[in-house]
SEVO-846977 format. One record per residue (C-alpha): x, y, z; residue in three letters; chain; residue number from 0. Coordinates in Angstrom, 3 decimals, padded with zeros to 6 digits. Layout:
! residues N
[[X,Y,Z],"ALA","A",NUM] ...
This chain:
! residues 409
[[000.000,000.000,000.000],"UNK","A",0] [[001.295,003.458,-000.874],"UNK","A",1] [[002.332,005.586,002.057],"UNK","A",2] [[-000.293,008.323,001.885],"UNK","A",3] [[-002.618,006.887,004.527],"UNK","A",4] [[000.021,006.519,007.210],"UNK","A",5] [[001.239,010.034,006.435],"UNK","A",6] [[-002.308,011.388,006.720],"UNK","A",7] [[-002.604,009.869,010.188],"UNK","A",8] [[000.701,011.484,011.206],"UNK","A",9] [[-000.408,015.095,010.677],"UNK","A",10] [[000.401,017.069,013.829],"UNK","A",11] [[-001.986,019.743,015.077],"UNK","A",12] [[000.746,020.975,017.428],"UNK","A",13] [[003.233,021.505,014.600],"UNK","A",14] [[000.681,023.399,012.531],"UNK","A",15] [[-000.021,025.709,015.457],"UNK","A",16] [[003.709,026.124,016.064],"UNK","A",17] [[004.204,027.371,012.512],"UNK","A",18] [[001.243,029.764,012.648],"UNK","A",19] [[002.356,031.277,015.948],"UNK","A",20] [[006.027,031.495,014.953],"UNK","A",21] [[005.162,033.455,011.816],"UNK","A",22] [[002.595,035.616,013.642],"UNK","A",23] [[005.257,036.598,016.171],"UNK","A",24] [[007.159,038.445,013.441],"UNK","A",25] [[005.788,042.008,013.821],"UNK","A",26] [[005.021,042.252,010.108],"UNK","A",27] [[005.854,040.056,007.128],"UNK","A",28] [[004.884,042.743,004.641],"UNK","A",29] [[006.696,042.314,001.328],"UNK","A",30] [[008.453,045.662,001.774],"UNK","A",31] [[009.481,045.094,005.412],"UNK","A",32] [[012.832,043.527,004.468],"UNK","A",33] [[015.280,042.812,007.278],"UNK","A",34] [[012.775,044.045,009.882],"UNK","A",35] [[010.137,041.451,009.000],"UNK","A",36] [[009.859,039.454,005.775],"UNK","A",37] [[013.509,038.379,005.796],"UNK","A",38] [[013.190,037.271,009.418],"UNK","A",39] [[010.248,035.064,008.481],"UNK","A",40] [[012.086,033.673,005.435],"UNK","A",41] [[015.105,032.762,007.548],"UNK","A",42] [[012.890,030.969,010.068],"UNK","A",43] [[011.129,029.057,007.295],"UNK","A",44] [[014.444,028.016,005.775],"UNK","A",45] [[015.741,026.732,009.117],"UNK","A",46] [[012.510,024.892,009.822],"UNK","A",47] [[012.434,023.146,006.444],"UNK","A",48] [[016.100,022.158,006.734],"UNK","A",49] [[015.397,020.596,010.132],"UNK","A",50] [[013.116,018.032,008.470],"UNK","A",51] [[016.104,016.374,006.790],"UNK","A",52] [[015.269,013.444,004.542],"UNK","A",53] [[015.568,014.057,000.814],"UNK","A",54] [[014.528,017.707,000.875],"UNK","A",55] [[016.685,020.285,-000.899],"UNK","A",56] [[016.011,023.662,000.760],"UNK","A",57] [[016.944,027.045,-000.720],"UNK","A",58] [[015.857,030.653,-000.747],"UNK","A",59] [[015.017,031.903,-004.214],"UNK","A",60] [[016.164,035.543,-004.128],"UNK","A",61] [[015.642,038.305,-006.686],"UNK","A",62] [[015.282,042.075,-006.839],"UNK","A",63] [[011.734,043.157,-007.556],"UNK","A",64] [[011.542,046.459,-009.419],"UNK","A",65] [[009.436,049.341,-008.170],"UNK","A",66] [[005.964,049.692,-009.633],"UNK","A",67] [[002.356,048.945,-008.801],"UNK","A",68] [[002.154,047.936,-005.134],"UNK","A",69] [[005.958,048.047,-004.864],"UNK","A",70] [[006.831,051.600,-003.833],"UNK","A",71] [[010.542,050.848,-004.153],"UNK","A",72] [[012.832,048.189,-005.561],"UNK","A",73] [[013.294,045.422,-002.997],"UNK","A",74] [[015.141,042.124,-002.728],"UNK","A",75] [[012.575,039.403,-002.087],"UNK","A",76] [[012.796,035.709,-001.333],"UNK","A",77] [[010.706,032.577,-001.752],"UNK","A",78] [[011.596,029.638,000.488],"UNK","A",79] [[011.560,026.364,-001.444],"UNK","A",80] [[011.981,022.742,-000.421],"UNK","A",81] [[012.313,020.341,-003.339],"UNK","A",82] [[011.842,016.576,-003.209],"UNK","A",83] [[013.496,015.240,-006.385],"UNK","A",84] [[011.609,012.769,-008.539],"UNK","A",85] [[013.177,009.369,-009.183],"UNK","A",86] [[011.376,008.276,-012.377],"UNK","A",87] [[010.393,011.487,-014.167],"UNK","A",88] [[011.930,014.481,-012.347],"UNK","A",89] [[010.803,016.865,-015.111],"UNK","A",90] [[007.198,016.297,-013.978],"UNK","A",91] [[006.533,018.602,-011.015],"UNK","A",92] [[003.911,018.959,-008.295],"UNK","A",93] [[003.815,022.353,-006.553],"UNK","A",94] [[002.082,023.142,-003.270],"UNK","A",95] [[002.297,026.680,-001.901],"UNK","A",96] [[001.246,029.165,000.729],"UNK","A",97] [[002.308,032.823,001.021],"UNK","A",98] [[004.189,034.012,004.071],"UNK","A",99] [[003.819,037.772,003.517],"UNK","A",100] [[001.127,039.632,005.463],"UNK","A",101] [[-000.654,042.989,005.395],"UNK","A",102] [[-003.076,045.284,007.221],"UNK","A",103] [[-005.809,047.588,005.863],"UNK","A",104] [[-003.425,049.693,003.797],"UNK","A",105] [[-001.643,047.344,001.405],"UNK","A",106] [[001.328,049.739,001.306],"UNK","A",107] [[001.745,049.875,005.116],"UNK","A",108] [[004.989,047.977,005.749],"UNK","A",109] [[005.428,048.861,009.433],"UNK","A",110] [[002.164,048.321,011.356],"UNK","A",111] [[001.707,044.983,013.168],"UNK","A",112] [[000.445,042.393,010.675],"UNK","A",113] [[000.393,038.919,012.261],"UNK","A",114] [[-001.246,037.276,009.228],"UNK","A",115] [[-002.195,034.139,011.162],"UNK","A",116] [[-004.917,032.861,008.847],"UNK","A",117] [[-003.834,034.878,005.790],"UNK","A",118] [[-001.643,033.090,005.235],"UNK","A",119] [[000.408,031.497,007.993],"UNK","A",120] [[-002.301,028.820,007.977],"UNK","A",121] [[-001.547,027.912,004.373],"UNK","A",122] [[002.208,027.993,004.967],"UNK","A",123] [[001.763,025.645,007.930],"UNK","A",124] [[000.017,023.151,005.643],"UNK","A",125] [[002.887,023.340,003.154],"UNK","A",126] [[005.478,022.771,005.888],"UNK","A",127] [[003.554,019.841,007.353],"UNK","A",128] [[003.403,018.214,003.915],"UNK","A",129] [[007.147,018.739,003.542],"UNK","A",130] [[007.892,017.310,006.985],"UNK","A",131] [[005.842,014.172,006.434],"UNK","A",132] [[007.002,013.573,002.865],"UNK","A",133] [[010.695,014.396,003.435],"UNK","A",134] [[011.710,010.733,003.483],"UNK","A",135] [[009.847,009.731,000.320],"UNK","A",136] [[011.419,008.996,-003.043],"UNK","A",137] [[008.567,010.128,-005.295],"UNK","A",138] [[008.198,009.286,-008.961],"UNK","A",139] [[007.934,012.981,-009.880],"UNK","A",140] [[009.449,016.072,-008.291],"UNK","A",141] [[007.561,017.879,-005.516],"UNK","A",142] [[008.152,021.560,-004.687],"UNK","A",143] [[006.969,022.832,-001.297],"UNK","A",144] [[006.885,026.619,-001.609],"UNK","A",145] [[006.483,029.415,000.928],"UNK","A",146] [[006.208,032.397,-001.395],"UNK","A",147] [[006.268,036.120,-000.731],"UNK","A",148] [[004.633,039.119,-002.370],"UNK","A",149] [[001.145,037.654,-002.753],"UNK","A",150] [[-000.452,040.771,-001.321],"UNK","A",151] [[001.596,042.938,-003.715],"UNK","A",152] [[000.109,041.199,-006.798],"UNK","A",153] [[001.367,037.581,-006.682],"UNK","A",154] [[005.028,038.514,-007.061],"UNK","A",155] [[006.602,035.447,-005.460],"UNK","A",156] [[004.440,032.896,-007.225],"UNK","A",157] [[005.025,034.650,-010.546],"UNK","A",158] [[008.778,034.446,-009.965],"UNK","A",159] [[008.552,030.742,-009.076],"UNK","A",160] [[006.374,029.927,-012.081],"UNK","A",161] [[008.735,031.853,-014.367],"UNK","A",162] [[011.791,029.975,-013.103],"UNK","A",163] [[010.129,026.579,-013.491],"UNK","A",164] [[009.039,027.443,-017.014],"UNK","A",165] [[012.507,028.638,-017.968],"UNK","A",166] [[013.923,025.314,-016.754],"UNK","A",167] [[011.489,023.392,-018.950],"UNK","A",168] [[009.542,021.782,-016.114],"UNK","A",169] [[006.113,020.265,-016.700],"UNK","A",170] [[003.778,021.282,-013.859],"UNK","A",171] [[001.282,018.428,-013.640],"UNK","A",172] [[-000.465,019.924,-010.607],"UNK","A",173] [[-000.219,023.136,-008.599],"UNK","A",174] [[-002.294,024.058,-005.546],"UNK","A",175] [[-002.088,027.028,-003.237],"UNK","A",176] [[-003.436,026.988,000.324],"UNK","A",177] [[-004.550,030.497,001.232],"UNK","A",178] [[-006.834,031.302,004.211],"UNK","A",179] [[-007.507,027.737,005.323],"UNK","A",180] [[-007.535,027.877,009.131],"UNK","A",181] [[-010.856,029.394,010.211],"UNK","A",182] [[-014.013,027.317,010.614],"UNK","A",183] [[-016.441,030.066,011.700],"UNK","A",184] [[-017.798,032.599,009.207],"UNK","A",185] [[-018.404,036.254,009.984],"UNK","A",186] [[-022.091,035.373,010.365],"UNK","A",187] [[-021.205,032.901,013.119],"UNK","A",188] [[-021.824,029.714,011.122],"UNK","A",189] [[-019.396,026.912,011.926],"UNK","A",190] [[-018.311,024.560,009.153],"UNK","A",191] [[-015.290,022.439,009.988],"UNK","A",192] [[-016.307,019.592,007.672],"UNK","A",193] [[-015.434,021.113,004.291],"UNK","A",194] [[-012.629,022.836,002.415],"UNK","A",195] [[-013.264,024.611,-000.876],"UNK","A",196] [[-011.107,024.002,-003.926],"UNK","A",197] [[-011.493,026.602,-006.676],"UNK","A",198] [[-010.819,025.592,-010.284],"UNK","A",199] [[-011.068,027.491,-013.543],"UNK","A",200] [[-012.650,026.352,-016.796],"UNK","A",201] [[-009.928,028.153,-018.765],"UNK","A",202] [[-008.302,026.222,-021.581],"UNK","A",203] [[-004.804,027.633,-021.859],"UNK","A",204] [[-003.146,027.397,-025.248],"UNK","A",205] [[-006.071,025.540,-026.756],"UNK","A",206] [[-005.997,025.078,-030.525],"UNK","A",207] [[-009.073,025.790,-032.632],"UNK","A",208] [[-009.360,022.094,-033.513],"UNK","A",209] [[-009.225,021.177,-029.814],"UNK","A",210] [[-011.942,023.694,-028.988],"UNK","A",211] [[-014.161,022.282,-031.725],"UNK","A",212] [[-013.646,018.759,-030.402],"UNK","A",213] [[-014.287,019.816,-026.800],"UNK","A",214] [[-017.559,021.489,-027.719],"UNK","A",215] [[-018.614,018.493,-029.766],"UNK","A",216] [[-017.906,015.972,-027.007],"UNK","A",217] [[-019.252,018.097,-024.146],"UNK","A",218] [[-016.050,018.160,-022.106],"UNK","A",219] [[-016.318,021.859,-021.241],"UNK","A",220] [[-016.124,020.997,-017.535],"UNK","A",221] [[-012.923,018.994,-017.935],"UNK","A",222] [[-010.222,021.652,-017.951],"UNK","A",223] [[-006.905,020.559,-016.399],"UNK","A",224] [[-007.722,022.540,-013.243],"UNK","A",225] [[-011.107,020.877,-012.814],"UNK","A",226] [[-009.698,017.436,-013.583],"UNK","A",227] [[-007.150,018.036,-010.815],"UNK","A",228] [[-009.851,019.278,-008.430],"UNK","A",229] [[-011.861,016.083,-008.945],"UNK","A",230] [[-008.783,013.950,-008.330],"UNK","A",231] [[-008.103,015.830,-005.097],"UNK","A",232] [[-011.675,015.310,-003.910],"UNK","A",233] [[-011.461,011.600,-004.743],"UNK","A",234] [[-008.196,011.155,-002.872],"UNK","A",235] [[-009.658,012.893,000.187],"UNK","A",236] [[-012.783,010.691,000.127],"UNK","A",237] [[-010.665,007.565,000.192],"UNK","A",238] [[-008.127,008.631,002.797],"UNK","A",239] [[-009.408,011.348,005.122],"UNK","A",240] [[-012.225,011.246,007.657],"UNK","A",241] [[-014.186,014.190,008.991],"UNK","A",242] [[-013.731,016.588,006.067],"UNK","A",243] [[-014.611,016.661,002.387],"UNK","A",244] [[-013.580,018.783,-000.576],"UNK","A",245] [[-016.167,021.147,-002.055],"UNK","A",246] [[-015.636,021.551,-005.800],"UNK","A",247] [[-016.143,025.263,-006.468],"UNK","A",248] [[-016.582,026.128,-010.134],"UNK","A",249] [[-014.720,029.412,-010.487],"UNK","A",250] [[-011.080,030.378,-010.417],"UNK","A",251] [[-011.267,032.168,-007.058],"UNK","A",252] [[-013.544,034.059,-004.695],"UNK","A",253] [[-015.535,036.857,-006.337],"UNK","A",254] [[-013.249,039.684,-007.405],"UNK","A",255] [[-010.192,038.233,-005.648],"UNK","A",256] [[-007.114,036.234,-006.606],"UNK","A",257] [[-004.374,033.951,-005.350],"UNK","A",258] [[-001.004,032.493,-006.236],"UNK","A",259] [[-002.405,029.752,-008.466],"UNK","A",260] [[-003.413,032.513,-010.903],"UNK","A",261] [[000.252,033.346,-011.464],"UNK","A",262] [[000.823,029.746,-012.541],"UNK","A",263] [[-002.178,029.882,-014.841],"UNK","A",264] [[-000.810,033.071,-016.376],"UNK","A",265] [[002.543,031.333,-016.932],"UNK","A",266] [[000.827,028.596,-018.936],"UNK","A",267] [[000.391,025.893,-016.263],"UNK","A",268] [[-003.320,025.021,-016.538],"UNK","A",269] [[-003.645,022.443,-013.721],"UNK","A",270] [[-003.583,025.057,-010.942],"UNK","A",271] [[-006.166,025.388,-008.137],"UNK","A",272] [[-006.776,027.229,-004.879],"UNK","A",273] [[-007.909,026.022,-001.425],"UNK","A",274] [[-009.834,028.313,000.949],"UNK","A",275] [[-012.027,027.706,004.010],"UNK","A",276] [[-015.813,027.508,003.421],"UNK","A",277] [[-016.869,030.589,005.404],"UNK","A",278] [[-014.542,033.565,005.800],"UNK","A",279] [[-014.517,036.217,008.530],"UNK","A",280] [[-013.330,039.456,006.936],"UNK","A",281] [[-012.888,041.114,010.350],"UNK","A",282] [[-009.731,038.982,010.554],"UNK","A",283] [[-008.387,039.615,007.051],"UNK","A",284] [[-006.471,042.684,005.830],"UNK","A",285] [[-007.311,044.582,009.027],"UNK","A",286] [[-005.431,046.951,011.325],"UNK","A",287] [[-005.276,045.499,014.849],"UNK","A",288] [[-007.967,047.254,016.897],"UNK","A",289] [[-011.133,046.831,018.940],"UNK","A",290] [[-014.328,048.645,017.966],"UNK","A",291] [[-017.613,048.320,019.860],"UNK","A",292] [[-016.340,045.193,021.570],"UNK","A",293] [[-015.284,043.528,018.306],"UNK","A",294] [[-011.642,042.554,017.829],"UNK","A",295] [[-010.259,043.152,014.342],"UNK","A",296] [[-007.052,041.654,013.006],"UNK","A",297] [[-005.616,038.364,011.794],"UNK","A",298] [[-004.543,036.905,015.127],"UNK","A",299] [[-003.566,033.297,016.011],"UNK","A",300] [[-006.479,032.927,018.433],"UNK","A",301] [[-008.908,033.082,015.515],"UNK","A",302] [[-007.447,029.961,013.893],"UNK","A",303] [[-009.189,026.615,014.507],"UNK","A",304] [[-006.196,024.284,014.733],"UNK","A",305] [[-008.268,021.094,014.774],"UNK","A",306] [[-009.860,022.164,011.500],"UNK","A",307] [[-006.481,023.179,010.105],"UNK","A",308] [[-005.190,019.677,010.877],"UNK","A",309] [[-007.958,018.130,008.781],"UNK","A",310] [[-007.171,020.519,005.940],"UNK","A",311] [[-003.537,019.422,006.168],"UNK","A",312] [[-004.626,015.785,006.035],"UNK","A",313] [[-006.375,016.462,002.734],"UNK","A",314] [[-003.207,018.115,001.418],"UNK","A",315] [[-000.978,015.236,002.465],"UNK","A",316] [[-003.429,012.707,001.006],"UNK","A",317] [[-003.632,013.973,-002.550],"UNK","A",318] [[-000.094,015.335,-002.793],"UNK","A",319] [[001.666,012.198,-001.573],"UNK","A",320] [[-000.603,009.967,-003.673],"UNK","A",321] [[000.071,011.842,-006.914],"UNK","A",322] [[003.791,011.930,-006.079],"UNK","A",323] [[003.835,008.131,-005.916],"UNK","A",324] [[001.460,007.452,-008.817],"UNK","A",325] [[002.178,006.788,-012.506],"UNK","A",326] [[001.676,009.539,-015.073],"UNK","A",327] [[-001.652,010.103,-016.840],"UNK","A",328] [[-002.407,007.796,-019.797],"UNK","A",329] [[-001.935,009.122,-023.320],"UNK","A",330] [[-003.656,008.344,-026.630],"UNK","A",331] [[-006.946,007.538,-024.919],"UNK","A",332] [[-009.493,006.879,-027.661],"UNK","A",333] [[-013.145,005.942,-027.867],"UNK","A",334] [[-014.497,003.669,-030.601],"UNK","A",335] [[-016.979,005.711,-032.614],"UNK","A",336] [[-019.465,002.981,-033.414],"UNK","A",337] [[-023.254,003.172,-033.255],"UNK","A",338] [[-023.731,001.045,-030.178],"UNK","A",339] [[-025.221,001.163,-026.680],"UNK","A",340] [[-021.850,000.132,-025.248],"UNK","A",341] [[-018.561,002.051,-025.100],"UNK","A",342] [[-015.124,000.735,-026.064],"UNK","A",343] [[-012.020,002.588,-024.843],"UNK","A",344] [[-008.344,002.070,-025.622],"UNK","A",345] [[-005.170,003.757,-024.365],"UNK","A",346] [[-001.385,003.442,-024.390],"UNK","A",347] [[000.301,001.628,-021.520],"UNK","A",348] [[001.934,003.689,-018.770],"UNK","A",349] [[005.283,002.914,-017.126],"UNK","A",350] [[004.775,001.818,-013.539],"UNK","A",351] [[001.069,001.048,-013.950],"UNK","A",352] [[-000.211,-002.247,-012.548],"UNK","A",353] [[-003.791,-001.545,-013.611],"UNK","A",354] [[-006.083,001.192,-014.880],"UNK","A",355] [[-009.296,002.708,-013.578],"UNK","A",356] [[-011.934,003.731,-016.081],"UNK","A",357] [[-014.054,006.540,-014.628],"UNK","A",358] [[-017.434,007.720,-015.828],"UNK","A",359] [[-020.172,010.198,-015.084],"UNK","A",360] [[-023.369,011.269,-016.809],"UNK","A",361] [[-023.170,014.419,-018.891],"UNK","A",362] [[-025.477,016.015,-016.294],"UNK","A",363] [[-023.030,015.336,-013.435],"UNK","A",364] [[-019.890,017.244,-012.508],"UNK","A",365] [[-017.954,014.670,-010.484],"UNK","A",366] [[-017.137,011.090,-011.406],"UNK","A",367] [[-019.857,008.714,-010.201],"UNK","A",368] [[-018.505,005.301,-011.220],"UNK","A",369] [[-015.291,003.408,-011.868],"UNK","A",370] [[-013.995,-000.031,-012.814],"UNK","A",371] [[-010.513,-001.501,-012.766],"UNK","A",372] [[-008.875,-003.115,-015.821],"UNK","A",373] [[-005.524,-004.875,-016.162],"UNK","A",374] [[-005.362,-004.430,-019.952],"UNK","A",375] [[-005.291,-001.214,-021.983],"UNK","A",376] [[-008.806,-001.667,-023.330],"UNK","A",377] [[-012.220,-001.537,-021.704],"UNK","A",378] [[-015.741,-002.322,-022.897],"UNK","A",379] [[-018.508,-000.794,-020.793],"UNK","A",380] [[-022.302,-001.254,-021.023],"UNK","A",381] [[-022.761,002.515,-021.013],"UNK","A",382] [[-023.885,004.748,-023.855],"UNK","A",383] [[-021.260,007.187,-025.068],"UNK","A",384] [[-024.154,009.578,-025.767],"UNK","A",385] [[-025.010,009.896,-022.082],"UNK","A",386] [[-021.644,009.527,-020.308],"UNK","A",387] [[-018.203,011.100,-020.148],"UNK","A",388] [[-015.176,008.880,-019.504],"UNK","A",389] [[-011.662,009.120,-018.078],"UNK","A",390] [[-008.780,006.712,-017.572],"UNK","A",391] [[-006.145,006.817,-014.825],"UNK","A",392] [[-003.131,004.608,-014.116],"UNK","A",393] [[-002.778,002.812,-010.786],"UNK","A",394] [[000.573,001.751,-009.307],"UNK","A",395] [[001.206,-001.637,-007.709],"UNK","A",396] [[001.045,000.186,-004.374],"UNK","A",397] [[-002.488,001.382,-005.184],"UNK","A",398] [[-001.553,005.042,-005.755],"UNK","A",399] [[-003.892,006.536,-008.366],"UNK","A",400] [[-002.659,009.104,-010.858],"UNK","A",401] [[-004.420,011.941,-012.626],"UNK","A",402] [[-006.982,010.795,-015.191],"UNK","A",403] [[-007.045,011.576,-018.865],"UNK","A",404] [[-010.523,012.555,-019.988],"UNK","A",405] [[-011.625,011.042,-023.274],"UNK","A",406] [[-011.596,013.713,-025.945],"UNK","A",407] [[-009.115,016.023,-024.172],"UNK","A",408] 
């Protein structure tokens, strides 16, 4: 059995809280705070990641960001990256990120206290917990655990990371950012600690006209790389994590807002998604620390639900470690175009695959509703191709399931 389940059960609530509180203790992690704040946080993150040992390669990615936009001056910035090299296909990369910079009401205020506990020390804590638990693995593909900066100044750190990966010719098979994932009580007072939202876009990056015509003909408009990834994440969580489920949210981000996955989309990496808690409390986001009429404003550690955060981290460990240990997605998946009430599928064999799952759902459904395992590279199903959509994923001997290829994509 692949190692995801034992890793899921090893998630530490105490370590997640330690990370949140350690980052919140830095007076401000504003992108422009430099040696007085952001650099202090980056140094702590680097030390922490190095302490995990294993096969992690930890570095700070430094660059000088020019003045402009939300950058009132040129500033040296740094992402903190821990890389777990792939053994079979290192050019295939999984990226999981959170942003360690913080802010208050004025996005240009680089000196006021900005603890940034939920936005986004919570997401960074998830990234670090994944890195800690996976440090000893030898994954098939490369995994990058990223604590990025400059999110509040227009996604600067994630854009720099995406640019560097693209320049090195890496293939990003999945990217997810965890941003505002530690609060279980909405501003209206509704508690929901049983769900985590994953946002995914319908965008088809770099799609050719012939591909668009085929997509429209086959009805695979809901099968963008981001949404295919989101479904795979939800499936992995269902199989491995108790007490929380993934809510598939059909838009790129919250209304009128954005996150670090958008920088990867802009760089041409279409399988990029965002995680955010189900009900936000905006009194504890982007706020100066203050009390008004008995209400405390500010993003403080006491407003984080660490039990909920631990379940969110379990979801992250589940899907990330499973994909890291799974074979690649099948290629040349074809459907026999005969006039018949049954469906015949064929695909090319995948290195490291012991079997294949054929997935299906009705055209009226968004998530996969059925599956069947096959040892060969052909399947005949008693389902009408007129009424169903199909996908095929490779399964390792260990049981780790890879990303599916949707028929017609």
